[in-house]
C-alpha positions in Angstrom: 37.6 -1.9 -8.5 38.4 -5.5 -9.2 37.8 -8.6 -7.2 40.1 -11.1 -8.9 42.4 -14.1 -8.4 45.8 -13.1 -7.0 49.1 -14.6 -8.0 49.1 -16.5 -4.6 45.8 -18.3 -5.5 43.6 -16.3 -3.2 41.2 -13.5 -4.0 42.4 -9.9 -4.0 40.7 -6.5 -4.2 42.6 -4.2 -6.6 41.9 -0.6 -7.3 41.9 0.2 -11.0 45.2 1.8 -12.1 47.1 0.0 -9.3 49.5 -2.9 -10.1 48.8 -4.8 -6.9 45.9 -5.5 -4.6 45.0 -6.6 -1.0 44.0 -10.1 0.1 40.3 -10.4 1.0 38.8 -13.1 3.2 36.1 -15.4 1.7 32.7 -13.8 2.3 34.1 -10.3 2.9 34.9 -9.4 -0.7 31.8 -7.3 -1.3 32.1 -5.5 2.0 35.7 -4.6 1.2 34.8 -3.3 -2.2 31.9 -1.2 -0.9 34.3 0.3 1.8 36.8 1.2 -1.0 34.0 2.8 -3.1 33.0 4.9 -0.1 36.6 6.0 0.3 36.7 6.9 -3.4 33.6 9.1 -3.1 34.7 10.7 0.1 38.2 11.5 -1.2 37.1 13.4 -4.3 37.0 10.6 -6.7 34.0 12.1 -8.6 36.2 14.9 -9.9 38.7 12.4 -11.3 35.8 10.4 -12.9 37.5 7.0 -12.6 39.6 5.2 -10.1 42.5 4.9 -12.5 42.7 8.7 -12.7 42.3 9.2 -8.9 46.0 9.4 -7.9 45.5 9.8 -4.1 47.4 7.2 -2.0 45.0 4.4 -1.0 44.1 4.1 2.7 46.5 1.8 4.6 43.8 -0.9 5.0 43.3 -1.0 1.3 47.0 -1.4 0.3 48.4 -4.7 -0.7 51.4 -6.1 -2.6 49.8 -9.1 -4.3 50.0 -9.2 -8.1 47.0 -10.5 -10.1 47.2 -14.0 -11.4 48.4 -14.2 -15.1 45.5 -13.8 -17.6 44.2 -16.9 -19.2 44.2 -17.3 -23.0 41.1 -15.5 -24.5 38.2 -17.8 -25.5 37.0 -17.2 -29.0 33.6 -18.1 -30.5 33.3 -21.7 -31.7 33.5 -25.2 -30.5 35.6 -26.0 -27.4 36.5 -29.5 -26.2 35.8 -29.7 -22.5 35.2 -33.4 -22.5 31.4 -33.2 -22.6 29.2 -35.2 -24.9 27.8 -32.5 -27.1 30.9 -30.2 -26.8 30.8 -26.7 -25.5 30.2 -23.7 -27.7 31.4 -20.2 -27.1 29.4 -17.2 -28.4 30.6 -13.6 -28.6 28.3 -10.8 -27.3 28.6 -7.6 -29.2 29.7 -4.9 -26.8 29.2 -7.4 -24.0 25.4 -7.3 -24.1 22.6 -9.8 -24.8 18.9 -9.4 -24.5 17.4 -11.4 -21.6 14.9 -13.2 -23.8 17.6 -14.4 -26.2 19.7 -15.8 -23.3 16.7 -17.4 -21.7 15.6 -19.0 -25.0 19.1 -20.3 -25.7 19.3 -22.0 -22.4 15.8 -23.3 -22.3 16.1 -24.8 -25.8 19.3 -26.7 -25.1 20.5 -29.4 -22.8 23.3 -27.1 -21.5 24.9 -28.2 -18.3 26.0 -24.7 -17.5 26.6 -21.2 -19.0 29.9 -19.5 -18.1 30.4 -15.8 -18.3 34.0 -15.0 -19.3 36.1 -11.8 -19.1 36.2 -11.5 -22.9 32.5 -10.7 -23.6 32.0 -14.4 -24.6 29.5 -16.9 -23.2 30.6 -20.5 -22.9 27.7 -22.9 -23.1 28.7 -26.3 -21.7 27.4 -29.6 -22.9 25.1 -28.4 -25.7 25.2 -28.5 -29.5 25.4 -25.2 -31.4 22.3 -23.1 -31.2 21.1 -20.4 -33.6 20.2 -17.3 -31.7 20.1 -13.8 -33.1 22.5 -11.3 -31.8 25.3 -13.8 -30.9 28.6 -14.0 -32.6 29.7 -17.6 -33.6 32.4 -16.6 -36.1 35.9 -16.0 -34.5 36.7 -13.7 -37.4 33.7 -11.4 -36.8 35.0 -7.8 -36.8 32.7 -6.9 -33.9 35.0 -8.9 -31.7 37.6 -6.2 -32.1 35.4 -3.3 -31.2 34.8 -1.6 -27.9 31.9 0.9 -27.5 30.1 2.3 -24.5 26.3 2.7 -24.4 26.7 6.3 -25.6 23.8 8.7 -25.9 21.0 8.7 -25.0 21.7 5.8 -22.5 24.5 7.7 -20.7 24.2 11.3 -19.7 27.9 11.9 -20.0 27.8 11.1 -23.8 26.9 13.6 -26.5 27.0 11.1 -29.4 25.5 7.7 -30.4 28.2 5.1 -30.4 27.1 1.5 -31.1 25.3 1.8 -34.4 28.3 3.8 -35.7 30.7 1.1 -34.3 28.8 -1.7 -36.1 29.0 0.2 -39.4 32.7 0.9 -39.1 33.8 -2.5 -37.7 34.3 -4.2 -41.1 36.3 -1.2 -42.4 38.7 -0.5 -39.6 42.0 -2.5 -39.4 42.9 -3.4 -35.8 41.1 -2.4 -32.6 38.3 0.2 -32.8 37.1 2.1 -29.7 34.1 4.3 -30.0 33.6 6.4 -26.8 30.8 8.6 -25.9 33.1 10.9 -24.0 36.7 11.3 -22.9 36.2 9.0 -19.9 36.7 5.9 -22.1 34.6 3.6 -20.0 34.5 0.8 -22.6 38.3 0.6 -22.9 41.0 2.3 -20.8 43.9 1.2 -23.0 44.9 2.6 -26.4 43.2 1.3 -29.5 44.4 1.4 -33.1 41.5 3.8 -33.9 39.7 5.7 -31.2 36.7 8.0 -31.7 35.9 10.2 -28.8 32.6 12.0 -28.6 32.7 15.8 -27.9 29.8 18.2 -28.2 27.9 16.0 -30.6 30.8 15.2 -32.9 33.8 13.0 -32.8 37.6 13.4 -32.4 39.7 10.8 -34.2 42.9 9.5 -32.5 45.3 6.8 -33.6 47.0 4.3 -31.3 45.6 6.2 -28.3 43.0 6.0 -25.6 39.8 8.0 -25.4 40.4 11.7 -24.9 43.9 11.6 -26.4 45.2 14.3 -28.7 43.3 13.9 -32.0 44.6 13.8 -35.5 41.2 15.1 -36.7 38.5 16.9 -34.7 34.8 17.6 -34.8 33.9 14.9 -37.3 30.3 13.9 -37.9 29.3 10.2 -38.2 28.8 10.7 -42.0 32.3 12.1 -42.3 33.7 9.2 -40.4 31.9 6.6 -42.5 33.2 8.3 -45.6 36.7 8.5 -44.2 36.8 4.7 -43.6 35.0 3.8 -46.8 31.9 2.6 -45.0 29.5 5.2 -46.5 
């Protein structure tokens, strides 16, 4: 479920997989989302696994015809001119994660006016010079910016494979977008990727230009076989 800006300027609640959403009043956004989540559970959503695959008609109160606002241009790591004295630096977060101690240290050690969370797994630190912090991406050409990977095993009980260490090793060797998914649900990326690896019974299926769980071109590959296939061994 998404609470996002609508094309009319107000906030909307949109169910994943639906093109439009319903207007939500200020202060009622979370209540509306929880109500929709309860409907999802009560209407058999667990069997579908994800809202995008749950094809039942939404309840009348949750239907709307408001399109989302157009997406803004993606912010990439590096210096951005927001009119502040020390500039504003953007840092990529591999797989959208950062350790709390690294984030706290980065903020405490700088005169940052604010830290913005963006939709692109990038932090924008306003009014502070560049900082050196482990685990952050400051190079807009870093191949990890083109990788999607869920937590995988053992973090997720749905996954039968480790994902992120493999994704890191493959990233410099895969052209285009790489998606490493612990299972066919494809939580890290719903859309197609140039190269998609889907975990299944402890091994991986390899698909091209497809989402997770799609028909593979090769099946039951071990991490070692994948590393060799892409020249990363």
